[in-house]
C-alpha positions in Angstrom: 0.0 0.0 0.0 1.3 3.4 -1.0 0.7 6.7 0.6 1.9 9.8 -1.3 2.6 12.6 1.2 3.2 15.1 -1.6 0.4 17.5 -2.2 0.5 18.9 -5.7 -2.5 21.1 -5.3 -4.8 22.1 -2.5 -7.7 19.8 -1.7 -11.0 21.5 -2.4 -14.0 21.6 0.0 -15.9 19.6 -2.6 -13.3 16.9 -2.7 -13.4 16.6 1.1 -17.2 16.2 0.9 -16.9 13.7 -2.0 -14.2 11.6 -0.1 -16.2 11.7 3.1 -19.3 10.5 1.3 -17.4 7.7 -0.4 -15.7 6.7 2.8 -19.1 6.6 4.6 -20.7 4.5 1.9 -17.7 2.1 1.8 -17.7 1.7 5.6 -21.5 1.2 5.6 -21.0 -1.6 3.0 -18.2 -3.2 5.0 -20.3 -3.1 8.2 -23.1 -4.8 6.2 -20.6 -7.4 5.1 -19.4 -8.0 8.7 -22.9 -8.5 9.9 -23.9 -10.8 7.1 -20.9 -13.0 7.8 -21.6 -13.1 11.5 -25.3 -13.9 10.8 -24.2 -17.2 9.2 -21.6 -18.0 11.9 -18.5 -16.7 10.2 -16.0 -14.0 11.1 -15.5 -11.3 8.4 -12.0 -12.8 7.7 -13.4 -16.3 7.2 -15.9 -14.9 4.7 -13.1 -13.0 2.9 -11.0 -16.1 2.8 -13.8 -18.2 1.3 -14.4 -15.4 -1.3 -10.7 -15.2 -2.1 -10.5 -19.0 -2.7 -13.6 -19.1 -4.8 -12.8 -15.9 -6.7 -9.2 -16.8 -7.5 -8.3 -17.4 -11.2 -6.7 -20.6 -10.3 -5.9 -22.7 -7.2 -4.9 -20.6 -4.2 -2.1 -21.4 -1.8 -2.0 -20.2 1.8 0.7 -17.7 0.9 -1.5 -16.3 -1.9 -4.4 -16.2 0.5 -2.3 -14.2 3.0 -1.5 -11.7 0.2 -5.2 -11.5 -0.8 -6.2 -10.8 2.8 -3.2 -8.6 3.6 -2.3 -10.7 6.6 0.8 -12.5 7.7 1.4 -16.1 6.5 1.0 -17.6 10.0 -2.4 -15.7 10.4 -3.6 -17.2 7.2 -2.5 -20.7 8.3 -4.6 -20.3 11.5 -7.5 -19.0 9.5 -7.3 -21.9 7.0 -7.0 -24.4 10.0 -10.3 -23.1 11.4 -12.1 -23.2 8.1 -10.9 -26.8 7.5 -12.0 -27.8 11.0 -15.4 -26.2 10.2 -15.8 -28.2 7.0 -15.7 -25.2 4.7 -12.3 -25.6 3.1 -10.0 -28.5 2.2 -6.3 -28.6 1.6 -5.2 -30.5 -1.5 -1.6 -31.3 -2.6 -0.7 -29.7 -5.9 -0.3 -32.3 -8.7 3.1 -31.0 -9.9 4.6 -30.6 -6.4 3.0 -32.6 -3.7 4.7 -30.4 -1.1 2.6 -27.4 -2.2 -0.9 -27.2 -0.9 -3.9 -25.7 -2.7 -7.1 -24.6 -1.1 -10.6 -25.5 -2.2 -14.1 -24.9 -0.9 -16.1 -27.8 0.3 -19.7 -28.2 -0.9 -20.8 -26.7 2.4 -18.4 -23.8 2.1 -19.6 -23.2 -1.5 -23.3 -23.1 -0.4 -22.6 -20.7 2.5 -20.5 -18.4 0.3 -23.2 -18.4 -2.4 -25.8 -17.2 0.2 -23.4 -14.5 1.4 -22.5 -13.4 -2.1 -26.1 -13.2 -3.2 -26.8 -10.9 -0.2 -23.7 -8.8 -1.1 -24.8 -8.5 -4.7 -28.2 -7.2 -3.6 -26.6 -4.7 -1.2 -24.1 -3.5 -3.8 -26.9 -3.1 -6.3 -28.7 -0.9 -3.7 -25.7 1.4 -3.0 -24.2 1.3 -6.4 -24.8 5.0 -7.2 -23.5 6.1 -3.8 -20.3 4.3 -4.5 -19.8 5.4 -8.1 -20.9 9.0 -7.9 -18.1 10.2 -5.7 -15.5 8.4 -7.9 -16.9 10.2 -10.9 -16.5 13.6 -9.2 -12.9 13.2 -8.0 -10.3 15.0 -10.0 -12.8 17.2 -11.8 
């Protein structure tokens, strides 16, 4: 993550309002997501892990999951351990290198994630304009 401390021009009052509005809408969505995960018995990180595994272009390793979630490797290992114990994920040896482990959703994990994703899709549809409008106004 990069933070550019250089200010090339002053930030306008309008930009502050736009960014505040965007931040509020984003936080509102994240809170919705946290509550939806908790309602089905998952932590927000567990939900994010399931989504990362399902949404990956190919098989995901624990290291790649740690990167996706922006957590340390050992934290991702603990998270995966809990999801495996809960019957939501499985570890599978990679065909080419049996020392490498790939993650996959179980049928139960897939059903749970589908329910959560459908709810998120509905919520995103509802707040779509509130997310997009501020982005369109930035830099103008």
